[in-house]
N, C-alpha and C positions, 0 to 999 in steps of 0.2 A: 803048204797046201799044193803048190804047182807040182813038185816032184811027186807028192803022194797021188796027184791025179794023172801022173804019167808024162808030164811036160817037164822041160828044162827051166830052171829058176832064173831066166834071163828074159831080155827083149824078144828073142826068137821064140821062147816058151810061151810068152804071151800072144805073139803073133800066130803060134800055132794053136793055141787054145781058142781064140778068137777068129780063126780062119773063116772066112765067108760073112762075118759079121762086121768086120771093120776094114775100112780103106785107108786109115792113118794112125799113126802112133806117136805120141810125144815122149821122148826120151832125154834123160839127163845129159848135159854137156859132158859128164865123165864117162859116159857110154858112146860118145861119139863114134867109135870104131865100129859099132854095130849098124850105123846108119845105112851103109852101102849095101850090105846083105839085106836088110829090111826093105830098101828101095827096089833092090832086085827081085824081091818078092811081090813087088807092085803095091807096095804101102807108100803113101806119103809120110815123110818123117820130119818132125820139127824136133831139132836139137836145141835145148835150152837150160839154163840154170833151173833146176826144179826145187832145189832146198830153199825154203822160204824162212829166213830167220828175222826179217824185218817187214814192216808193213810196205816199204818201197819194193822189196823182192816180191811180194804178193801182187802188188799192182803191175810190175813188170811183167810177171809170168801172165797174168791175165790179159794184159795188153797183148803180149806174144800169141797167146792162145786164139784171142779174138782175131786178130789180124791174119793168123795162119788159116783158121777154119772159114772166115769170110772169103779169102782168096782162094781157098780150096773149093769151096761151094761155087763161086763164080766161074773158076777153071771147070768144074765139072757140069757147068750149065744150068746150075740152080739159080733161082732169082733170089738175091740178097740185096734188100735196100738199107741204105744207112739208117733210116728210121726205123727199121725192125730190129736194131741192136740196142740193147740197154746202154746207158750212159756208163761210161768207166769212171771209177774213182780217181782222184788226183791226190798226189802226196801234199800233205800239209807241212 
């Protein structure tokens, strides 16, 4: 779909497609080489394992995302209270 729409089929294609709409991007750790270029474009980038093959992987990714976006929101001057966040699941 990305190529058919005229974009590269990679992280930079996603950044191009959503330019002006996004200010952050989550990428898989296997694509970490793209992080510097994305950051140079003004995007905040979170590089984490995104393949979720176990429940714990899902929990780890969710916790990373919440921490990243709450930290980013605070850095951007947005008001984010701990009580505004839903509780995260814990591994059993």
